[in-house]
TIMARVEX-150435 format. One record per residue (C-alpha): residue in three letters; chain; x, y, z. Coordinates in steps of 0.05 Angstrom, whole numbers, plus 5000, padded with zeros to 4 digits. Layout:
+---------+--------+------+------+------+
| residuo | cadena |   xx |   yy |   zz |
+---------+--------+------+------+------+
|     Ala |      A |    X |    Y |    Z |
...
+---------+--------+------+------+------+
//
This chain:
+---------+--------+------+------+------+
| residuo | cadena |   xx |   yy |   zz |
+---------+--------+------+------+------+
|     Met |      A | 2164 | 7711 | 1394 |
|     Lys |      A | 2093 | 7687 | 1408 |
|     Gln |      A | 2061 | 7731 | 1355 |
|     Asp |      A | 2110 | 7705 | 1301 |
|     Leu |      A | 2096 | 7631 | 1306 |
|     Leu |      A | 2068 | 7601 | 1242 |
|     Ile |      A | 2037 | 7531 | 1240 |
|     Tyr |      A | 2018 | 7493 | 1178 |
|     Asn |      A | 1944 | 7474 | 1186 |
|     Thr |      A | 1926 | 7410 | 1148 |
|     Leu |      A | 1854 | 7432 | 1147 |
|     Thr |      A | 1867 | 7497 | 1109 |
|     Arg |      A | 1930 | 7473 | 1074 |
|     Gln |      A | 1969 | 7535 | 1091 |
|     Lys |      A | 2013 | 7565 | 1146 |
|     Glu |      A | 1973 | 7605 | 1196 |
|     Leu |      A | 1993 | 7653 | 1252 |
|     Phe |      A | 1985 | 7616 | 1317 |
|     Thr |      A | 1936 | 7650 | 1364 |
|     Pro |      A | 1911 | 7606 | 1420 |
|     Val |      A | 1837 | 7597 | 1436 |
|     His |      A | 1850 | 7622 | 1507 |
|     Glu |      A | 1905 | 7673 | 1515 |
|     Gly |      A | 1967 | 7645 | 1550 |
|     His |      A | 1942 | 7574 | 1548 |
|     Val |      A | 1948 | 7518 | 1496 |
|     Gly |      A | 1909 | 7454 | 1492 |
|     Met |      A | 1941 | 7400 | 1449 |
|     Tyr |      A | 1916 | 7329 | 1435 |
|     Val |      A | 1960 | 7278 | 1399 |
|     Cys |      A | 1940 | 7208 | 1380 |
|     Gly |      A | 1983 | 7159 | 1418 |
|     Pro |      A | 2001 | 7086 | 1405 |
|     Thr |      A | 1957 | 7024 | 1401 |
|     Val |      A | 1994 | 6982 | 1452 |
|     Tyr |      A | 1997 | 6912 | 1424 |
|     Gly |      A | 2071 | 6909 | 1405 |
|     Asp |      A | 2138 | 6943 | 1416 |
|     Gly |      A | 2147 | 7014 | 1392 |
|     His |      A | 2184 | 7023 | 1326 |
|     Leu |      A | 2215 | 7081 | 1288 |
|     Gly |      A | 2147 | 7102 | 1261 |
|     His |      A | 2122 | 7112 | 1332 |
|     Ala |      A | 2183 | 7154 | 1349 |
|     Arg |      A | 2169 | 7206 | 1297 |
|     Pro |      A | 2102 | 7234 | 1322 |
|     Ala |      A | 2126 | 7229 | 1394 |
|     Ile |      A | 2189 | 7270 | 1378 |
|     Thr |      A | 2152 | 7318 | 1331 |
|     Phe |      A | 2100 | 7338 | 1383 |
|     Asp |      A | 2152 | 7336 | 1438 |
|     Ile |      A | 2185 | 7394 | 1401 |
|     Val |      A | 2118 | 7431 | 1396 |
|     Phe |      A | 2106 | 7419 | 1470 |
|     Arg |      A | 2175 | 7442 | 1490 |
|     Tyr |      A | 2175 | 7504 | 1446 |
|     Leu |      A | 2106 | 7528 | 1466 |
|     Gln |      A | 2127 | 7522 | 1539 |
|     His |      A | 2191 | 7559 | 1523 |
|     Leu |      A | 2150 | 7616 | 1494 |
|     Gly |      A | 2114 | 7621 | 1560 |
|     Tyr |      A | 2049 | 7585 | 1546 |
|     Lys |      A | 2016 | 7540 | 1598 |
|     Val |      A | 2007 | 7477 | 1557 |
|     Arg |      A | 1960 | 7419 | 1572 |
|     Tyr |      A | 1986 | 7363 | 1528 |
|     Val |      A | 1940 | 7302 | 1522 |
|     Arg |      A | 1967 | 7239 | 1488 |
|     Asn |      A | 1923 | 7178 | 1492 |
|     Ile |      A | 1936 | 7103 | 1497 |
|     Thr |      A | 1891 | 7061 | 1452 |
|     Asp |      A | 1878 | 6997 | 1490 |
|     Val |      A | 1811 | 6977 | 1459 |
|     Gly |      A | 1771 | 6986 | 1396 |
|     His |      A | 1827 | 6988 | 1344 |
|     Leu |      A | 1809 | 6931 | 1297 |
|     Glu |      A | 1855 | 6899 | 1247 |
|     His |      A | 1869 | 6938 | 1183 |
|     Asp |      A | 1837 | 7000 | 1214 |
|     Ala |      A | 1769 | 6974 | 1190 |
|     Asp |      A | 1702 | 6963 | 1225 |
|     Asp |      A | 1709 | 6888 | 1221 |
|     Gly |      A | 1759 | 6837 | 1245 |
|     Glu |      A | 1791 | 6825 | 1312 |
|     Asp |      A | 1813 | 6876 | 1363 |
|     Lys |      A | 1889 | 6883 | 1356 |
|     Ile |      A | 1901 | 6877 | 1431 |
|     Ala |      A | 1851 | 6821 | 1441 |
|     Lys |      A | 1884 | 6782 | 1385 |
|     Lys |      A | 1953 | 6790 | 1417 |
|     Ala |      A | 1923 | 6769 | 1484 |
|     Arg |      A | 1892 | 6706 | 1453 |
|     Leu |      A | 1957 | 6687 | 1419 |
|     Glu |      A | 1998 | 6697 | 1482 |
|     Gln |      A | 1944 | 6669 | 1529 |
|     Leu |      A | 1942 | 6733 | 1571 |
|     Glu |      A | 1889 | 6781 | 1595 |
|     Pro |      A | 1882 | 6838 | 1544 |
|     Met |      A | 1899 | 6889 | 1598 |
|     Glu |      A | 1964 | 6850 | 1613 |
|     Val |      A | 1983 | 6860 | 1540 |
|     Ala |      A | 1964 | 6934 | 1541 |
|     Gln |      A | 2001 | 6947 | 1606 |
|     Tyr |      A | 2064 | 6909 | 1584 |
|     Tyr |      A | 2070 | 6947 | 1518 |
|     Thr |      A | 2051 | 7013 | 1550 |
|     Asn |      A | 2109 | 7004 | 1599 |
|     Arg |      A | 2156 | 6987 | 1541 |
|     Tyr |      A | 2132 | 7047 | 1501 |
|     His |      A | 2145 | 7093 | 1561 |
|     Ala |      A | 2215 | 7065 | 1569 |
|     Ala |      A | 2231 | 7076 | 1496 |
|     Met |      A | 2203 | 7147 | 1496 |
|     Asp |      A | 2242 | 7164 | 1560 |
|     Ala |      A | 2306 | 7140 | 1526 |
|     Leu |      A | 2290 | 7184 | 1466 |
|     Gly |      A | 2283 | 7245 | 1511 |
|     Val |      A | 2208 | 7252 | 1499 |
|     Leu |      A | 2173 | 7288 | 1556 |
|     Arg |      A | 2113 | 7254 | 1586 |
|     Pro |      A | 2047 | 7288 | 1567 |
|     Ser |      A | 2006 | 7327 | 1618 |
|     Ile |      A | 1951 | 7274 | 1615 |
|     Glu |      A | 1954 | 7204 | 1584 |
|     Pro |      A | 1882 | 7177 | 1582 |
|     His |      A | 1867 | 7104 | 1564 |
|     Ala |      A | 1809 | 7089 | 1518 |
|     Ser |      A | 1785 | 7033 | 1563 |
|     Gly |      A | 1780 | 7082 | 1621 |
|     His |      A | 1732 | 7128 | 1584 |
|     Ile |      A | 1676 | 7081 | 1560 |
|     Ile |      A | 1623 | 7123 | 1595 |
|     Glu |      A | 1645 | 7187 | 1559 |
|     Gln |      A | 1645 | 7150 | 1492 |
|     Ile |      A | 1575 | 7124 | 1503 |
|     Glu |      A | 1550 | 7194 | 1520 |
|     Leu |      A | 1582 | 7221 | 1456 |
|     Ile |      A | 1547 | 7167 | 1415 |
|     Lys |      A | 1480 | 7185 | 1447 |
|     Glu |      A | 1490 | 7258 | 1427 |
|     Ile |      A | 1504 | 7238 | 1355 |
|     Leu |      A | 1442 | 7193 | 1354 |
|     Asp |      A | 1400 | 7250 | 1382 |
|     Gln |      A | 1421 | 7293 | 1323 |
|     Gly |      A | 1397 | 7238 | 1275 |
|     Leu |      A | 1466 | 7228 | 1246 |
|     Ala |      A | 1477 | 7156 | 1269 |
|     Tyr |      A | 1435 | 7093 | 1270 |
|     Val |      A | 1432 | 7028 | 1308 |
|     Ser |      A | 1439 | 6963 | 1269 |
|     Asn |      A | 1438 | 6895 | 1302 |
|     Gly |      A | 1466 | 6923 | 1367 |
|     Ser |      A | 1520 | 6964 | 1334 |
|     Val |      A | 1518 | 7039 | 1322 |
|     Tyr |      A | 1543 | 7070 | 1257 |
|     Phe |      A | 1555 | 7142 | 1237 |
|     Asp |      A | 1512 | 7161 | 1177 |
|     Val |      A | 1561 | 7195 | 1130 |
|     Asn |      A | 1508 | 7210 | 1077 |
|     Lys |      A | 1462 | 7246 | 1125 |
|     Tyr |      A | 1521 | 7284 | 1155 |
|     Gln |      A | 1543 | 7305 | 1086 |
|     Glu |      A | 1474 | 7329 | 1067 |
|     Lys |      A | 1472 | 7371 | 1130 |
|     Thr |      A | 1543 | 7399 | 1131 |
|     His |      A | 1579 | 7385 | 1065 |
|     Gln |      A | 1641 | 7377 | 1108 |
|     Tyr |      A | 1661 | 7303 | 1103 |
|     Gly |      A | 1727 | 7297 | 1066 |
|     Arg |      A | 1749 | 7368 | 1079 |
|     Leu |      A | 1810 | 7348 | 1119 |
|     Ser |      A | 1833 | 7292 | 1073 |
|     Gly |      A | 1810 | 7322 | 1008 |
|     Arg |      A | 1769 | 7261 | 0992 |
|     Val |      A | 1703 | 7268 | 0954 |
|     Ile |      A | 1646 | 7231 | 0987 |
|     Asp |      A | 1612 | 7211 | 0921 |
|     Glu |      A | 1677 | 7180 | 0896 |
|     Met |      A | 1686 | 7144 | 0962 |
|     Leu |      A | 1616 | 7114 | 0957 |
|     Ser |      A | 1628 | 7090 | 0886 |
|     Thr |      A | 1698 | 7062 | 0897 |
|     Thr |      A | 1696 | 7033 | 0967 |
|     Arg |      A | 1690 | 6958 | 0961 |
|     Glu |      A | 1639 | 6919 | 1000 |
|     Leu |      A | 1673 | 6885 | 1058 |
|     Asp |      A | 1652 | 6819 | 1088 |
|     Gly |      A | 1612 | 6825 | 1152 |
|     Gln |      A | 1592 | 6898 | 1138 |
|     Glu |      A | 1521 | 6886 | 1114 |
|     Glu |      A | 1498 | 6921 | 1178 |
|     Lys |      A | 1518 | 6987 | 1147 |
|     Arg |      A | 1472 | 7029 | 1103 |
|     Asn |      A | 1532 | 7054 | 1064 |
|     Thr |      A | 1603 | 7028 | 1059 |
|     Ala |      A | 1630 | 7096 | 1079 |
|     Asp |      A | 1593 | 7094 | 1146 |
|     Phe |      A | 1638 | 7079 | 1206 |
|     Ala |      A | 1626 | 7045 | 1273 |
|     Leu |      A | 1614 | 7086 | 1336 |
|     Trp |      A | 1598 | 7023 | 1376 |
|     Lys |      A | 1607 | 6950 | 1358 |
|     Lys |      A | 1566 | 6893 | 1386 |
|     Ala |      A | 1615 | 6842 | 1412 |
|     Ala |      A | 1615 | 6772 | 1383 |
|     Pro |      A | 1608 | 6716 | 1434 |
|     Glu |      A | 1683 | 6702 | 1432 |
|     His |      A | 1703 | 6775 | 1439 |
|     Ile |      A | 1740 | 6785 | 1505 |
|     Met |      A | 1737 | 6861 | 1513 |
|     Arg |      A | 1665 | 6884 | 1522 |
|     Trp |      A | 1624 | 6934 | 1563 |
|     Pro |      A | 1549 | 6943 | 1573 |
|     Ser |      A | 1515 | 6998 | 1533 |
|     Pro |      A | 1443 | 7018 | 1514 |
|     Trp |      A | 1452 | 6981 | 1448 |
|     Ser |      A | 1491 | 6918 | 1466 |
|     Asp |      A | 1549 | 6889 | 1504 |
|     Gly |      A | 1606 | 6912 | 1460 |
|     Phe |      A | 1662 | 6962 | 1452 |
|     Pro |      A | 1672 | 7032 | 1423 |
|     Gly |      A | 1696 | 7046 | 1353 |
|     Trp |      A | 1768 | 7068 | 1343 |
|     His |      A | 1750 | 7140 | 1323 |
|     Thr |      A | 1703 | 7151 | 1382 |
|     Glu |      A | 1755 | 7149 | 1436 |
|     Cys |      A | 1797 | 7209 | 1415 |
|     Thr |      A | 1736 | 7254 | 1405 |
|     Ala |      A | 1710 | 7236 | 1474 |
|     Met |      A | 1776 | 7243 | 1511 |
|     Gly |      A | 1796 | 7306 | 1475 |
|     Ser |      A | 1731 | 7339 | 1496 |
|     Lys |      A | 1737 | 7314 | 1567 |
|     Tyr |      A | 1806 | 7342 | 1580 |
|     Leu |      A | 1811 | 7401 | 1532 |
|     Gly |      A | 1740 | 7425 | 1523 |
|     Asp |      A | 1695 | 7429 | 1462 |
|     Tyr |      A | 1745 | 7470 | 1422 |
|     Phe |      A | 1820 | 7468 | 1433 |
|     Asp |      A | 1883 | 7491 | 1397 |
|     Ile |      A | 1922 | 7434 | 1365 |
|     His |      A | 1905 | 7363 | 1345 |
|     Gly |      A | 1964 | 7323 | 1320 |
|     Gly |      A | 1985 | 7256 | 1295 |
|     Gly |      A | 2016 | 7219 | 1238 |
|     Met |      A | 1996 | 7234 | 1166 |
|     Asp |      A | 1968 | 7164 | 1160 |
|     Leu |      A | 1914 | 7183 | 1210 |
|     Ile |      A | 1884 | 7239 | 1167 |
|     Phe |      A | 1836 | 7188 | 1137 |
|     Pro |      A | 1796 | 7156 | 1164 |
|     His |      A | 1813 | 7171 | 1236 |
|     His |      A | 1817 | 7247 | 1239 |
|     Glu |      A | 1766 | 7258 | 1184 |
|     Ser |      A | 1718 | 7217 | 1226 |
|     Glu |      A | 1736 | 7254 | 1290 |
|     Ile |      A | 1716 | 7320 | 1257 |
|     Ala |      A | 1650 | 7289 | 1234 |
|     Gln |      A | 1634 | 7262 | 1303 |
|     Lys |      A | 1650 | 7327 | 1338 |
|     Thr |      A | 1612 | 7369 | 1287 |
|     Ala |      A | 1552 | 7323 | 1291 |
|     Ala |      A | 1551 | 7329 | 1367 |
|     Cys |      A | 1563 | 7403 | 1377 |
|     Gly |      A | 1564 | 7438 | 1309 |
|     His |      A | 1639 | 7448 | 1298 |
|     Gly |      A | 1704 | 7409 | 1295 |
|     Pro |      A | 1747 | 7395 | 1356 |
|     Cys |      A | 1805 | 7442 | 1344 |
|     Lys |      A | 1834 | 7503 | 1310 |
|     Tyr |      A | 1898 | 7474 | 1280 |
|     Trp |      A | 1909 | 7404 | 1252 |
|     Met |      A | 1982 | 7383 | 1251 |
|     His |      A | 2009 | 7319 | 1218 |
|     Asn |      A | 2079 | 7291 | 1214 |
|     Asn |      A | 2099 | 7252 | 1153 |
|     Met |      A | 2120 | 7179 | 1151 |
|     Ile |      A | 2183 | 7141 | 1164 |
|     Thr |      A | 2195 | 7098 | 1102 |
|     Ile |      A | 2238 | 7038 | 1088 |
|     Asn |      A | 2254 | 7026 | 1015 |
|     Gly |      A | 2201 | 7078 | 0998 |
|     Gln |      A | 2145 | 7042 | 1036 |
|     Lys |      A | 2113 | 7065 | 1101 |
|     Met |      A | 2145 | 7031 | 1161 |
|     Gly |      A | 2090 | 6998 | 1203 |
|     Lys |      A | 2069 | 6937 | 1242 |
|     Ser |      A | 2013 | 6920 | 1194 |
|     Leu |      A | 2063 | 6916 | 1137 |
|     Gly |      A | 2114 | 6876 | 1177 |
|     Asn |      A | 2172 | 6919 | 1153 |
|     Phe |      A | 2187 | 6954 | 1218 |
|     Ile |      A | 2249 | 6957 | 1262 |
|     Thr |      A | 2234 | 6965 | 1337 |
|     Leu |      A | 2267 | 7019 | 1377 |
|     Asp |      A | 2301 | 6966 | 1421 |
|     Glu |      A | 2330 | 6935 | 1358 |
|     Phe |      A | 2359 | 7003 | 1339 |
|     Phe |      A | 2388 | 7012 | 1409 |
|     Thr |      A | 2421 | 6943 | 1408 |
|     Gly |      A | 2435 | 6936 | 1334 |
|     Ser |      A | 2401 | 6868 | 1334 |
|     His |      A | 2360 | 6875 | 1270 |
|     Pro |      A | 2391 | 6844 | 1206 |
|     Leu |      A | 2381 | 6910 | 1168 |
|     Leu |      A | 2424 | 6948 | 1218 |
|     Gln |      A | 2499 | 6955 | 1209 |
|     Gln |      A | 2508 | 6976 | 1282 |
|     Ala |      A | 2472 | 6997 | 1345 |
|     Tyr |      A | 2446 | 7069 | 1345 |
|     Ser |      A | 2437 | 7108 | 1409 |
|     Pro |      A | 2371 | 7141 | 1427 |
|     Met |      A | 2400 | 7211 | 1414 |
|     Thr |      A | 2424 | 7189 | 1345 |
|     Ile |      A | 2352 | 7167 | 1329 |
|     Arg |      A | 2325 | 7233 | 1356 |
|     Phe |      A | 2375 | 7274 | 1316 |
|     Phe |      A | 2362 | 7233 | 1253 |
|     Ile |      A | 2288 | 7250 | 1258 |
|     Leu |      A | 2299 | 7324 | 1274 |
|     Gln |      A | 2345 | 7333 | 1214 |
|     Ala |      A | 2283 | 7330 | 1170 |
|     His |      A | 2223 | 7376 | 1173 |
|     Tyr |      A | 2165 | 7341 | 1207 |
|     Arg |      A | 2122 | 7346 | 1144 |
|     Gly |      A | 2174 | 7314 | 1100 |
|     Thr |      A | 2186 | 7239 | 1091 |
|     Val |      A | 2246 | 7206 | 1124 |
|     Asp |      A | 2274 | 7144 | 1091 |
|     Phe |      A | 2311 | 7095 | 1135 |
|     Ser |      A | 2383 | 7079 | 1117 |
|     Asn |      A | 2445 | 7061 | 1156 |
|     Glu |      A | 2483 | 7116 | 1119 |
|     Ala |      A | 2434 | 7169 | 1142 |
|     Leu |      A | 2436 | 7145 | 1214 |
|     Ile |      A | 2512 | 7144 | 1215 |
|     Ala |      A | 2513 | 7214 | 1186 |
|     Ala |      A | 2465 | 7236 | 1242 |
|     Glu |      A | 2510 | 7204 | 1294 |
|     Lys |      A | 2570 | 7242 | 1267 |
|     Gly |      A | 2532 | 7307 | 1261 |
|     Phe |      A | 2508 | 7306 | 1333 |
|     Ala |      A | 2578 | 7287 | 1356 |
|     Arg |      A | 2605 | 7350 | 1321 |
|     Leu |      A | 2556 | 7393 | 1360 |
|     Thr |      A | 2571 | 7361 | 1427 |
|     Gln |      A | 2646 | 7366 | 1414 |
|     Ala |      A | 2638 | 7440 | 1401 |
|     Tyr |      A | 2597 | 7447 | 1464 |
|     His |      A | 2652 | 7413 | 1505 |
|     Leu |      A | 2701 | 7467 | 1483 |
|     Phe |      A | 2664 | 7523 | 1520 |
|     Lys |      A | 2697 | 7505 | 1587 |
|     Ser |      A | 2767 | 7519 | 1558 |
|     Leu |      A | 2753 | 7568 | 1503 |
|     Pro |      A | 2801 | 7628 | 1506 |
|     Ala |      A | 2767 | 7695 | 1511 |
|     Gly |      A | 2792 | 7752 | 1468 |
|     Lys |      A | 2788 | 7827 | 1478 |
|     Thr |      A | 2747 | 7833 | 1414 |
|     Ser |      A | 2705 | 7786 | 1372 |
|     Ser |      A | 2727 | 7773 | 1301 |
|     Ser |      A | 2662 | 7734 | 1287 |
|     Asp |      A | 2593 | 7766 | 1294 |
|     Ile |      A | 2547 | 7718 | 1331 |
|     Ser |      A | 2494 | 7771 | 1349 |
|     Gly |      A | 2443 | 7744 | 1299 |
|     Tyr |      A | 2446 | 7670 | 1315 |
|     Arg |      A | 2394 | 7670 | 1370 |
|     Gln |      A | 2343 | 7705 | 1326 |
|     Lys |      A | 2358 | 7659 | 1268 |
|     Cys |      A | 2343 | 7599 | 1313 |
|     Tyr |      A | 2277 | 7630 | 1335 |
|     Asp |      A | 2260 | 7647 | 1263 |
|     Ala |      A | 2270 | 7574 | 1243 |
|     Leu |      A | 2224 | 7548 | 1299 |
|     Asn |      A | 2173 | 7602 | 1286 |
|     Asp |      A | 2168 | 7579 | 1214 |
|     Asp |      A | 2127 | 7516 | 1228 |
|     Phe |      A | 2179 | 7485 | 1275 |
|     Asn |      A | 2234 | 7480 | 1221 |
|     Thr |      A | 2284 | 7438 | 1260 |
|     Pro |      A | 2332 | 7424 | 1202 |
|     Ile |      A | 2343 | 7499 | 1191 |
|     Leu |      A | 2353 | 7508 | 1266 |
|     Ile |      A | 2405 | 7452 | 1266 |
|     Ser |      A | 2441 | 7484 | 1207 |
|     His |      A | 2448 | 7548 | 1248 |
|     Leu |      A | 2477 | 7508 | 1306 |
|     Phe |      A | 2527 | 7476 | 1258 |
|     Asp |      A | 2548 | 7545 | 1234 |
|     Leu |      A | 2558 | 7568 | 1306 |
|     Ala |      A | 2598 | 7505 | 1321 |
|     Lys |      A | 2646 | 7524 | 1264 |
|     Val |      A | 2657 | 7591 | 1298 |
|     Ile |      A | 2671 | 7557 | 1365 |
|     Asn |      A | 2721 | 7509 | 1332 |
|     Ser |      A | 2756 | 7568 | 1298 |
|     Val |      A | 2764 | 7603 | 1364 |
|     Asn |      A | 2790 | 7539 | 1396 |
|     Asp |      A | 2841 | 7533 | 1339 |
|     Arg |      A | 2861 | 7607 | 1349 |
|     Lys |      A | 2836 | 7625 | 1280 |
|     Ala |      A | 2782 | 7671 | 1307 |
|     Thr |      A | 2766 | 7708 | 1372 |
|     Leu |      A | 2705 | 7717 | 1415 |
|     Thr |      A | 2697 | 7760 | 1478 |
|     Gln |      A | 2676 | 7725 | 1541 |
|     Gln |      A | 2607 | 7756 | 1533 |
|     Asp |      A | 2601 | 7725 | 1463 |
|     Ile |      A | 2626 | 7658 | 1488 |
|     Asp |      A | 2573 | 7659 | 1542 |
|     Glu |      A | 2520 | 7678 | 1490 |
|     Ala |      A | 2542 | 7621 | 1444 |
|     Lys |      A | 2538 | 7571 | 1502 |
|     Ser |      A | 2469 | 7598 | 1521 |
|     Ile |      A | 2445 | 7588 | 1449 |
|     Phe |      A | 2467 | 7515 | 1452 |
|     Asp |      A | 2435 | 7505 | 1520 |
|     Thr |      A | 2370 | 7536 | 1497 |
|     Phe |      A | 2361 | 7507 | 1428 |
|     Leu |      A | 2401 | 7441 | 1426 |
|     Phe |      A | 2385 | 7417 | 1496 |
|     Glu |      A | 2322 | 7452 | 1522 |
|     Ile |      A | 2280 | 7457 | 1458 |
|     Leu |      A | 2308 | 7402 | 1413 |
|     Gly |      A | 2312 | 7358 | 1474 |
|     Met |      A | 2380 | 7329 | 1458 |
|     Arg |      A | 2423 | 7298 | 1513 |
|     Asp |      A | 2499 | 7297 | 1514 |
|     Glu |      A | 2510 | 7222 | 1508 |
|     Ala |      A | 2585 | 7228 | 1502 |
|     Thr |      A | 2588 | 7245 | 1576 |
|     Gly |      A | 2517 | 7229 | 1600 |
|     Asp |      A | 2503 | 7234 | 1674 |
|     Asn |      A | 2577 | 7221 | 1691 |
|     Ser |      A | 2601 | 7284 | 1657 |
|     Gln |      A | 2630 | 7316 | 1720 |
|     Leu |      A | 2665 | 7251 | 1739 |
|     Ile |      A | 2695 | 7243 | 1669 |
|     Asp |      A | 2717 | 7315 | 1666 |
|     Gly |      A | 2750 | 7309 | 1734 |
|     Leu |      A | 2786 | 7245 | 1716 |
|     Met |      A | 2809 | 7274 | 1649 |
|     Gln |      A | 2835 | 7337 | 1682 |
|     Met |      A | 2874 | 7295 | 1732 |
|     Ile |      A | 2905 | 7255 | 1675 |
|     Leu |      A | 2922 | 7317 | 1636 |
|     Asp |      A | 2954 | 7348 | 1699 |
|     Ile |      A | 2997 | 7285 | 1708 |
|     Arg |      A | 3018 | 7291 | 1635 |
|     Ala |      A | 3033 | 7365 | 1643 |
|     Thr |      A | 3078 | 7349 | 1703 |
|     Ala |      A | 3114 | 7296 | 1661 |
|     Lys |      A | 3125 | 7346 | 1605 |
|     Ala |      A | 3150 | 7398 | 1654 |
|     Asn |      A | 3200 | 7346 | 1679 |
|     Lys |      A | 3218 | 7331 | 1606 |
|     Asp |      A | 3193 | 7260 | 1616 |
|     Trp |      A | 3172 | 7255 | 1544 |
|     Ala |      A | 3162 | 7179 | 1546 |
|     Thr |      A | 3108 | 7184 | 1599 |
|     Ser |      A | 3076 | 7245 | 1566 |
|     Asp |      A | 3072 | 7209 | 1499 |
|     Lys |      A | 3047 | 7144 | 1530 |
|     Ile |      A | 2989 | 7181 | 1564 |
|     Arg |      A | 2971 | 7216 | 1499 |
|     Asp |      A | 2975 | 7152 | 1457 |
|     Ser |      A | 2937 | 7110 | 1508 |
|     Leu |      A | 2881 | 7161 | 1511 |
|     Gly |      A | 2881 | 7162 | 1435 |
|     Asn |      A | 2870 | 7086 | 1433 |
|     Leu |      A | 2809 | 7097 | 1478 |
|     Gly |      A | 2780 | 7149 | 1431 |
|     Val |      A | 2803 | 7210 | 1469 |
|     Val |      A | 2841 | 7262 | 1429 |
|     Val |      A | 2890 | 7306 | 1469 |
|     Lys |      A | 2903 | 7374 | 1438 |
|     Asp |      A | 2963 | 7415 | 1462 |
|     Gly |      A | 2957 | 7490 | 1462 |
|     Lys |      A | 2994 | 7550 | 1489 |
|     Asp |      A | 2944 | 7553 | 1547 |
|     Gly |      A | 2952 | 7478 | 1563 |
|     Ala |      A | 2922 | 7413 | 1538 |
|     Thr |      A | 2848 | 7400 | 1524 |
|     Tyr |      A | 2812 | 7336 | 1504 |
|     Glu |      A | 2753 | 7315 | 1462 |
|     Leu |      A | 2719 | 7248 | 1449 |
|     Lys |      A | 2722 | 7219 | 1379 |
+---------+--------+------+------+------+
//
């Protein structure tokens, strides 16, 4: 399957055959959160998107080094080169040390991602722990004559870089001349030669809490600098995949390419991958816009826009039902549909333990595994993969209802497909039974055995009472010629 994997490369605007830089190994860097507030649905999408990429590449046999950073310094308000550091501002408002803020929200982010079934990355570097590497990167860019010092700050010279490479704007499709003529002059940016120039290092104002010594001033690195420095440190000068949200294409990722090219003559990676946005009423969901719903609010149902609480697996399934490059608009109706859809798949999965095996198969399931691989190999097309799992679930339900037959070998293959694609690669968890599945199955079997004894003794009142009581608890008892089975509503 390795040779068949196609990835849409934002840089070339086309799907490309995936061939790693180093055979058998994959280096992947994904921009992580700026930790100054609770994670929301918009944070869940890139985490889940690249979790699928991570899981699938490992499934294909690659040794993957997955680096996802924590931004805990340098990300100024409105993603500009002026204003207050987002974490420092939160620390000032809450009268805390900035690193207390960063640690608190990092812990909360980890808890939310764990609940969503997102695997931890191989390495999770913090920007504040790599100041030396960022200073060295800035020195290299200065040595190439593509940056300048102004009043203790260091800025990347976009004009000079463009004259030398003609590359700025290639990722985002922006034209540098248009940018220079349309970018408004911002207050406090008179240090720059051109409005399009961006900060590599900022001299700290006297009241600025987060600062480090450098050859130019006591200050802090620019937001774009950190990812270039940390990507190089842990993945080398040229690695396979750089990912993040589509909102990072400009200015963040465009500037990363410029920095890396200025320092060593080429961009940082072979494939650029970007997930699209979560929207709410057609507008990007984000902290800066104040229209976000935190993941904890989804899990508890405590936000006024939510009709009910939604489990972590409902959120994950909701996101995976759309292709990662398509937009996803929040609605209660869509989340409820995702909840019901995932329940249909788990209910079908529960039937495997009691599914009757036939001597022959009336349904051909031989092509399902390849269909699932084909979907993933086509730029990680999770909605198509899920549609194949729904089709297979219909077959399983038909066999359970005695309307179709499968041999034991085909039953085992169908279960293996669910195990591989629904649970291993899509990373879904069976929330209906959770970690207590064996206990619940054992208790239910005991209850059904008591009911079977009552029926054998023609104690219909007890038999009916057990069935009706379980029904009131959301457990449906189905009587068949081979005995009774149950499923959760």
